N, C-alpha and C positions, 0 to 999 in steps of 0.2 A: 443505564442511568439516564438517558434519555425519557426511557418511560417513566422513569421517576419522575422527571422535572415535571412532563404531561400530567401526571396524578395528581402530582403537589398544585400546580397551578389550577389544574380542574377542582380540587377540592375547596382550594380558596373562591372560585367563581360561582362554585355550587353554594357554597356559606353566605354567598353576596346574595345568589339570585333567591335564595330562602330569606334571607333579612327584606329584601324587597315586595317577596309575596310572589316572584313569577314563579316557584315552586311551592311545592308543600313539603311536609318530613316525611311523606312517606315515599314521594320521588326521589327527595335528597336519600333515603337510607339504601332505594333501590342502585342508587348510582354509587353510593358509599359500599357494597355489597361487590356491584359489579366490577369495580375498579380497586377494592380493598382499601381505603382509606386508611382504615387503620394499622395498615403495616407500613406505612410510611416512614415512621420514624425507627420501626424494626427493621426495616431494610437499610436506610441511613446508617443505623448503629453497627449492623452486620459488617458493611464495606467499611467503616471507621475499624472495627476489631480486626478484620482480614488485613487491611493496611497495616495495623500496627502487628499483629502476627506475623506477615511475610517480612516486614523489617525486622522485627526480633529473631526470627528465624535465620533470617540471613548473618545477622551480627552474630547470633549463636553459634552458626556454623562457623564464620570465620574465626571463631574464637576456639572452636576446638580444633579445626585446622592450625589455629597457629600453636595451640598448645601441644598439639601433636610434632608439631614439626622443631619445638623446642627442646622435646624429649627423644626425638628421632634415634639420635645415635646411641642413646643409651638401651635402646631394644633390640631384641635378635629379631630376625625374619619371623619366626611362627609368631612372636606375639605384634609384630606390625601387621600381619595380614589377619588375626584374629581381632584387632581393633578395628582396621577397617573395614572389615565385614560384618562387625556387629554394630558397627555405626551406621553402616548404610541398610541392615536388615532392620533395626530397633526402631530407626525413623520412618522409614517405609510402612513395616507392619503396622506401627500404632499409629500413624497417619491415617492409612486404609480401613482399621477397625475403626476408630471414630469418625471417620467418613462415610462409611457405611452401616453404622449401628443407629436402629433407630433407638428414640428416647424411651427411658423408662420412668419416668417420671409422668404423674399426671398432672403435675401443677407446669401449664403452659406448654404441652410438649411440642409444637411446633416450632417455638422459639428456643425451647432447649437442642431440638435436633439440629436447627440450623446453627446454634453456636458450636456444636458439635463438628459438624461438617466442615464449618470454616477452620478450626482450630483442625482436625485434621488434614485440611487441602493445605492449611500453613506447613505441617509436618511433609507433608509430601513434597511440597515446594524445596523443602531443607533436604529430603532424600536424594529429590533430585540435583540440588546442589553439592552434595557430597559425591556426585557421581564422577564428577570432574576431577574430585582431589582424589579419590581411589583410582582413576585410570592413570593419574600422574604418578602419583607414588608407587604403584607397584610397577609402572613401567620404568620407573628410578631403582625399584627394589630389583627387577630381574635383568635389569640392562639391557632395556627394548627403547633402541633408538625411534626419533619420529621428530617430526614438525611441531610446532605449535599450533599451526593449523589444524593438523591432523587429530591434534587432539579436542578443539571445540567441536570438529565436524563429527568424532565419534560419541564425544558429550552432546552434541544436539540431536542425532539420531536415535540415542539412547532414553534420551528426553521424549523424543517422537513416541517411543512407542508406549511409554506412559501416557503420556495422553490418548492416543487413540485406546489405548484399552481403557483408561477411565473416564475418558470424555470430558477433560476440563480443560477449559479454555488458557487458565493461569499458566500450565503446562506447556501447551500450544504455543504460547506466546513468549516461554523463555527458550521453547526448543527453536523457533524461529529465530530467535535473537542470538543464540550461539550457534546457530549454522550460517548464519549473516557474518558473524565475529568471523567465525575461521575461513569464510569465504574471502572478506576483506584480506585478513592476513595472509592468505594464500596467494592472492593478487599483489600485494603489496613484496611478497617474496618472492614474485615473478617465477611463476609454475610454466609458462610459455618455454623458458631456456630450459626446462628439465626435459633430458630424452627419455629417461625411462617412464613408462605407462604404468601410473598405479591407482587406487580405488579412489583415494582423497583427489588426484589431479582429473580422474573421470567426474567425480562430483563437481567440483568445481567448473570445469570445462562444460559440462551438462544442467550449470545452476538455474538459469532460466526453464528447463523442462522439470527439476526436480521441485521449484515451485509449486508449478501448475500442477504436477501430478499428485504432489505428496500434501502440499500445506493448502491448497485451495478446497478438498474434499473434507481436511480436518476442519476448515472453517466451518464447514456445512455440519459436520459431525458435532463441534462445539458451540453451533451458532454462533459466533465471534466476529463481530463486523470488521475488528481490529486486526485481526491474524489475517482477514481478507484484504484489508486494506494493506498491511505494510508487504504482504507476499506479493500482490499488486505493483506496488511503487519499487520491491526488490526485484522485481520479474523485469518492469522496463527499464530500468537501471543498468541491472547485469546484460540484458540484451544489447545495449549500447554498447556497453564495455566489450563484448565478446565481438560483436561484430564492428567496433572500432569505426562508428558511424561519421566522423567527421575527419579521420585521416583516411577513409578509403575513396573520398571523393578526390583526394588529392593524385590518387594514382591515375595515369593516362589509360593503363592496361587492365585497371582491374573490371571484374564482371559486373555489370550494369543491376543484377538481381540482388547483389549485396548491400547494398546502398538503398534498394528497394525494400528489401526486407530488414532492414533497419530504420528507416524512417517512415514507410507505409504498413508495416506489417501490427505494430502495437496498436495503433489507433484504430486499425480494421480490426484487432481480436477485441478490445475493450469495447468498443462503439455497439459491436453486433453479440458479445456476451448478453447471456439470458440465463436466468436462474432455472427456469421452467424446462430448459434442456437436460438438467439432471434428473436422475432417478429418483423417485419420491420428494422431489420438491416443488410446493406448492404456491410459493411466494418469491416476488421477485426482491430478494433481500440486498444482494448485492449489486444489481445491476446500476441504480442510479449513481453509485461510487464509481463503477467501471465507466461510465458515459461521462462523468467529470472529469475521471482521470484522462480520458483521451481528449478532451478539450483543452486540459493544460499540458499534454503531450505536445498537440499542436502548437499551442501558444508559444512553448518555449523552441520547439522546432524551427517553427516562421521565423521567431525572432532573430536566432541565431545563423539561418540560411540567409536572412536578409542582407547581411555583412558584407560589404565589397572584398575583404580583404580574404576573404575565404574561398573564393571564385577565382581572382585575380591577380592576387599578390604572390610574386614568384617566391618572396621570401619565404614562403609557407608552405612551397608547394615540394612534395618529394617525388623527385627524377629518379629515384629508383624503380625497378620493375616490379609489379607486384607478384610475379613469380616467383621471384626472388626473396621476399618479405618472410618474417615470420607470421605475418596474418592468412599467406594464403594456406599453410600447412596446420593451422589450429582451427580453423573455420568450424563451427558446428552445424554442419550439413544437414543430419540427423535431424536436429531441433528446426533447423530451418524449415525441411521439408514436412515435419510434423504440425508444425504450427502454422503454414501456408494452408495444409489440408483442414485442419481446423477452421480456420478462419473464412475458408471457402464454405465449408458446411455451416458456421453460424450464420453467414451472412444468404445462403439459400434459405435457411429456416426462417431468417429477417423478413426475405422478401416476398416469400410464397404467399400468397392469398389460401387462407384456411377458414373452416367456419367458426373458429373462436373471435367473437367479437371485438376482442382486447387485442388481436392483430390483423383483423381486417385494413387494408390499406396501408400507403406508405405515408407517413407521416416528411413533413418537410424539415426535420431536422434530420432526419433518415440521409434525405436526399442531399442535404447540404455537407453533411460529413462524408458520405459518399464520394462527392464530387471532389472533396478535400483530398481523399486518399487516393484517389484516379489521376488529379492533378498533378500532387508531389511525385507519383510512380512514373507520369510522362517525362516531366520537366526532369528528374534524375537520367532517367534512360535516354534522353536526348541529348542531354550532356556527355554521357559516357559513351554510348552507342554510337553515335551519329556524329554530332560535331561540338566539342567544347567551346562555345561561346557565352562568355562572364555574362555580357549583357541580359541574356535572358535570364536566366535564373533569378540575377540580382533583383533583377524588375519584377517578375513574377512572384518571387515570394513576398517582394513587400507589399506587393498587392492582395497578395492572400493573408499577409497579417492585418491589412487596415480591412478588409473582407469580414474577417474574423471578429476582428474588435466591434465593427459595427453588428455583426449580428448579435453579437453578445448582448450589445445595447439594445438591440431589437426587440429580443425575446425579454428583456428585462422590463421593456415598457410594455410588451404583451402582458405578462405575469406578473408585474411589481414585486421583483426579486431586486436587492440591494447587490448580492453577489454578483449575479450577470452584470449590472450595470458599472459598479467599481471594476470589474474585470476587464470589461471590453474599454473602459475609460483608460485604466492605466496602461492597455496594449497601444493602445493611439498616441497617449503622449510619449509613452518608451520610445515609442516609433520615431516622431517627430523630434525628441530629443536627441535620439541615436543618430539618426541621420544627419543632424546639424552638427553634432562633434566628428562626426567619421569624416563629413568632407570639410574640403577647404575653404571654411566661409570666415568672413570679418567677426571680430570680436562685439562688434555694435549690432551685426544681426544676430549673434548668438543670444547675447542678452535680452535683445527683442522679443528673440522665440522663447525663453525663460519668461519673459513675463507674461506674453500672452498665454501660454500653457497653463501658468497660474490663474490667472483671470478665468480662464475657461473652464478649468478644474473647479472653480470655487463656486462660477455661476452654474454650471453643469451640476454638481452635486446639490445646491440650493433648490434649483428649478426640479431635479428630482424627488426630492423629499417633499416640496409640493404638489408634485402630480400624484405620489402614492398616498399623500393627506387625501385626493379629492377622490381616491379610488374607492368602492364600497369596500366593506369589510368581510373577506373573505370566511369560508366558515373551516372549522377544522380538519375536515376532511380533504378539501380543496389546497390547504395548505401543506398538509401532508403529503399530496401528490403533485404538487409543484415543486 
């Protein structure tokens, strides 16, 4: 989608250059052949057709399932089983044949083949959707008991096998969504309170490890940025849930490595992530998003840890012992050990000096993020292992939040990026307003702070836009690199 937008904009600029005489017709034809200008409308039409087929396949599947459910009691067991398997096999076999079948018509064979593939992919999605209905109805028919989250986990893992087999990003996204739905339902059902050890409980308990081991390679296999993005966000979220980062800070006898792993390990993994460490990967396809997510994680973490009530308010503190809590018996020790070793290995590759010109030297960003990771780990260690003085982490995390905001603004001024500038400005403004509301200040003083923040945001935004207009226009490669 982003590449198509670039090609469309390049075609408009190339036509303008040709009209102005900057390039001739031969050079325009070279650009048109290299970037396939003639296929832009076909690609947009194929995306629209695929969306229509996906929506239609979903509605068709729901209609078939509803029709079967309405006549379910009138059918015997053999007819039910035959109907379910026929629906599943028909949609998947027809979808696979259309998806793999080459074009037989000599008129526009490439477009015809693409339309066949789109329609076949829609049928495969319909077949993947029927898997859940088959599992649920077969379990009901043979009186197999189970939870709803187990259904979604089995369904997601089955679609995952299809995604790996066919190398389809749409099936990979569907599998990831189904697994996350099962994970969410399982967490809401309170799987921690269950005593029996089942496969579904193991999957939920080790969900961060499953996301990293299964769905990250799938993102490379399908070359899908969205699979990696959703998997990375889900990894950070599930990691915080399993380690219960905000709660573990309130235990007086909790081991400090738990909170350190919760707050320092995710940004360490994300910032040191390098696509080139994978076998047969020659481009950094997902590293920019991983580093952006590391900054977002630090922004949210520093903001939450800068509040006074988290460290010093006794009404929210847990006075029970950590060893007597359910968290002590449900911690994913294996996951923590694996990701710690992986983070150390990634940072070793990041920091070491090699002959590759792209990896020589340590840039300021890496030093800055590494310092934030070390300082965060030291603050948590001092608070939980040495002496719990609330004033130290409150002051330190407020300083770290301000430093992160100023660093984002500094980088935005250096590279001319609006996203970093507004991100840093929002962090600083949110910090000032939060501290004003948190502490017992006069209402007149709060109104003054609000007015000053509003004026500062307006003037800073106008000044930054004027600053951007004074910068020289970057080339396309420079914009992509930044």
